KELUM-337183 format. One line per 10 residues: number of its first residue (from 1); for each residue x, y, z of C-alpha. Coordinates in Angstrom, 2 decimals. Example, Ala and Ser with C-alpha at 12.3 -4.5 7.8 and 13.67 -1.06 7.14 Angstrom:
# KELUM-337183
1	12.30:-4.50:7.80 ~ 13.67:-1.06:7.14
# end
This chain:
# KELUM-337183
1	16.34:20.64:-6.00 ~ 18.42:17.67:-7.18 ~ 16.99:15.37:-9.88 ~ 16.05:11.74:-9.41 ~ 18.81:9.26:-10.26 ~ 17.68:6.78:-12.93 ~ 17.77:3.13:-11.88 ~ 17.40:-0.11:-13.83 ~ 13.65:0.15:-13.26 ~ 13.14:3.87:-13.90
11	15.54:4.50:-16.81 ~ 13.43:5.38:-19.86 ~ 14.74:3.21:-22.68 ~ 12.00:3.45:-25.29 ~ 12.30:7.01:-26.69 ~ 14.74:8.07:-23.97 ~ 14.47:11.73:-25.01 ~ 11.04:11.73:-23.37 ~ 12.45:10.67:-20.02 ~ 12.26:13.30:-17.27
21	14.08:13.02:-13.94 ~ 13.63:16.62:-12.85 ~ 12.12:16.59:-9.36 ~ 10.08:19.78:-9.81 ~ 8.44:18.40:-12.97 ~ 7.61:15.13:-11.23 ~ 6.07:17.05:-8.32 ~ 4.01:19.17:-10.71 ~ 2.57:16.12:-12.49 ~ 1.69:14.46:-9.19
31	0.10:17.65:-7.88 ~ -2.09:18.03:-10.96 ~ -3.30:14.44:-11.09 ~ -6.14:12.96:-9.08 ~ -5.95:9.21:-9.69 ~ -3.02:6.81:-9.46 ~ -2.84:3.14:-10.38 ~ -1.24:0.88:-7.79 ~ 0.37:-2.27:-9.16 ~ 1.40:-5.17:-6.92
41	1.25:-8.96:-6.65 ~ -1.17:-10.99:-4.51 ~ -0.50:-14.72:-4.20 ~ 1.67:-14.58:-7.30 ~ -0.99:-12.84:-9.39 ~ -0.72:-9.27:-10.74 ~ -3.20:-6.67:-9.52 ~ -3.64:-3.00:-10.44 ~ -5.99:-0.81:-8.41 ~ -6.98:2.79:-9.28
51	-7.24:5.04:-6.24 ~ -6.81:8.60:-5.02 ~ -3.54:9.93:-3.64 ~ -1.86:13.08:-2.41 ~ 1.74:14.27:-2.32 ~ 3.38:15.70:0.77 ~ 7.02:16.60:0.31 ~ 8.93:13.57:-0.91 ~ 6.17:11.06:-0.25 ~ 2.75:10.26:-1.61
61	-0.08:9.05:0.58 ~ -2.56:6.36:-0.43 ~ -5.54:5.52:1.74 ~ -8.39:3.07:1.91 ~ -10.64:1.12:4.21 ~ -8.85:-0.59:7.08 ~ -10.32:-3.81:5.65 ~ -8.98:-3.13:2.14 ~ -7.04:-6.04:0.68 ~ -4.78:-3.64:-1.16
71	-3.92:-1.69:1.98 ~ -3.34:-4.81:4.05 ~ -1.14:-6.35:1.36 ~ 1.00:-3.24:0.80 ~ 1.39:-2.74:4.54 ~ 3.39:-5.99:4.56 ~ 6.19:-4.14:2.75 ~ 5.96:-5.80:-0.66 ~ 7.23:-4.19:-3.86 ~ 4.76:-1.78:-5.44
81	4.62:0.29:-8.61 ~ 2.46:3.42:-8.66 ~ 1.71:5.34:-11.85 ~ 0.02:8.67:-12.55 ~ -0.85:9.72:-16.12 ~ -2.19:12.99:-17.53 ~ -3.38:12.98:-21.15 ~ -2.92:16.41:-22.76 ~ -3.91:15.75:-26.36 ~ -4.65:13.33:-29.18
91	-1.98:13.43:-31.87 ~ -3.51:12.68:-35.28 ~ -1.07:11.80:-38.00 ~ -1.46:11.03:-41.70 ~ -0.93:7.34:-41.04 ~ -2.32:5.13:-38.27 ~ 1.22:4.07:-37.38 ~ 2.18:7.59:-36.27 ~ -0.96:8.40:-34.28 ~ -0.07:9.12:-30.67
101	-0.99:11.09:-27.57 ~ 0.61:13.96:-25.72 ~ 0.95:12.96:-22.09 ~ 2.79:13.40:-18.83 ~ 3.31:10.34:-16.65 ~ 5.13:9.40:-13.47 ~ 6.21:5.93:-12.34 ~ 7.17:5.27:-8.73 ~ 8.75:2.05:-7.44 ~ 9.22:1.21:-3.79
111	7.72:-0.28:-0.67 ~ 4.98:1.50:1.23 ~ 4.83:1.93:4.96 ~ 1.71:1.91:7.08 ~ 1.16:5.27:8.79 ~ 0.65:4.50:12.47 ~ 1.33:7.89:14.07 ~ -2.09:9.48:14.77 ~ -0.89:13.02:14.01 ~ 0.63:11.99:10.67
121	-2.53:10.08:9.79 ~ -4.66:13.18:10.32 ~ -2.17:15.23:8.31 ~ -2.35:12.69:5.49 ~ -6.15:12.93:5.44 ~ -5.83:16.71:5.29 ~ -3.52:16.31:2.29 ~ -6.05:14.06:0.55 ~ -8.87:16.53:1.14 ~ -6.94:19.64:0.16
131	-5.54:17.89:-2.91 ~ -9.11:17.74:-4.23 ~ -9.93:21.38:-3.42 ~ -7.38:23.53:-1.55 ~ -8.63:24.75:1.84 ~ -11.46:22.22:1.99 ~ -10.17:20.58:5.18 ~ -10.65:23.72:7.26 ~ -14.29:23.98:6.18 ~ -15.32:20.61:7.57
141	-15.88:19.18:11.02 ~ -12.98:17.17:12.49 ~ -12.91:13.45:11.78 ~ -14.31:11.28:14.53 ~ -12.24:8.63:16.28 ~ -14.41:5.95:14.68 ~ -13.83:7.41:11.21 ~ -10.07:7.48:11.77 ~ -10.11:3.84:12.89 ~ -11.94:2.85:9.72
151	-9.27:4.31:7.43 ~ -5.72:3.12:6.83 ~ -3.03:5.29:5.24 ~ 0.09:4.20:3.40 ~ 3.11:6.38:2.60 ~ 5.40:5.74:-0.37 ~ 8.67:7.61:-0.66 ~ 9.65:9.39:-3.88 ~ 13.01:7.71:-4.26 ~ 12.96:5.45:-7.33
161	11.01:7.68:-9.71 ~ 10.94:8.87:-13.30 ~ 8.55:10.72:-15.59 ~ 7.89:10.44:-19.30 ~ 6.51:13.32:-21.36 ~ 5.42:13.70:-24.96 ~ 4.61:17.09:-26.48 ~ 4.21:18.49:-29.98 ~ 2.57:17.43:-33.20 ~ 2.61:14.30:-35.34
171	5.84:12.92:-36.70 ~ 4.80:11.75:-40.15 ~ 7.02:10.18:-42.75 ~ 8.18:12.67:-45.39 ~ 6.38:10.84:-48.18 ~ 3.04:11.23:-46.33 ~ 3.17:15.00:-45.84 ~ 1.33:15.76:-49.06 ~ -1.56:13.40:-48.25 ~ -4.97:15.19:-48.14
181	-5.57:14.07:-44.55 ~ -5.98:16.37:-41.55 ~ -3.08:16.11:-39.12 ~ -2.41:17.88:-35.85 ~ -3.29:17.81:-32.17 ~ -6.65:17.74:-30.43 ~ -5.96:19.23:-26.97 ~ -7.60:17.50:-24.00 ~ -7.97:18.76:-20.46 ~ -9.99:18.10:-17.34
191	-12.04:21.12:-16.32 ~ -14.38:21.94:-13.46 ~ -18.05:22.35:-14.35 ~ -20.64:24.35:-12.44 ~ -21.04:22.91:-8.91 ~ -24.29:21.00:-8.33 ~ -25.45:21.48:-4.71 ~ -26.69:18.54:-2.66 ~ -30.47:18.21:-2.41 ~ -30.23:18.52:1.36
201	-27.75:21.42:1.42 ~ -28.23:23.48:4.58 ~ -29.68:26.92:4.07 ~ -27.04:29.60:4.45 ~ -24.20:27.32:3.33 ~ -21.72:29.43:1.33 ~ -21.21:28.74:-2.36 ~ -18.20:26.64:-3.34 ~ -15.32:28.91:-4.35 ~ -13.90:27.19:-7.40
211	-11.13:29.76:-7.73 ~ -9.24:27.51:-5.34 ~ -9.29:24.80:-8.02 ~ -7.66:27.20:-10.45 ~ -5.05:28.19:-7.89 ~ -4.14:24.52:-7.64 ~ -3.15:24.61:-11.31 ~ -6.32:23.02:-12.69 ~ -8.33:24.80:-15.39 ~ -11.88:25.88:-14.57
221	-13.14:26.00:-18.14
# end
């Protein structure tokens, strides 16, 4: 699996040792995340919208209402920047200057395309659903024609991409090491809690198997 080639927009210049262009690592970050931030310009004004996404091969899918301003604008083929960030820990140093966070992030530049093929659109919706909980799509009724008409899907190729990763503890100045201040890392992670059934859950409905969440690489507890 060949790495991404850095470009003028994706080359990590600030702390370049944190730059990651390995395709497998980028895929792993995208597969673990749930929310992306979509940055673009409308009428000369910047706009950043948080939304769900899903990866399929060398593309990510973004979806929204067919009436969504974001979807309609991106479908015109304008430049877009999509970011995904996972925060793994708070890095507490002996000085405020050296406080930081451990994180994994991906930045994608490109131009999205509107998915018009009906079969690909359904496949994209399956990807969205199974990205949340693997196998969920097969448990549900098929989408109706009206539901499909009400949703638009965009695809963005993973071509101009880079990741940035920070790991490890604080990097204090040598003269601060003897200070009587706690220093280290407070790990953070998103975990699944106990499922809360809907008030109108049908009798006989099977319990949600959260082991599928774990198999997707997300911690249960």
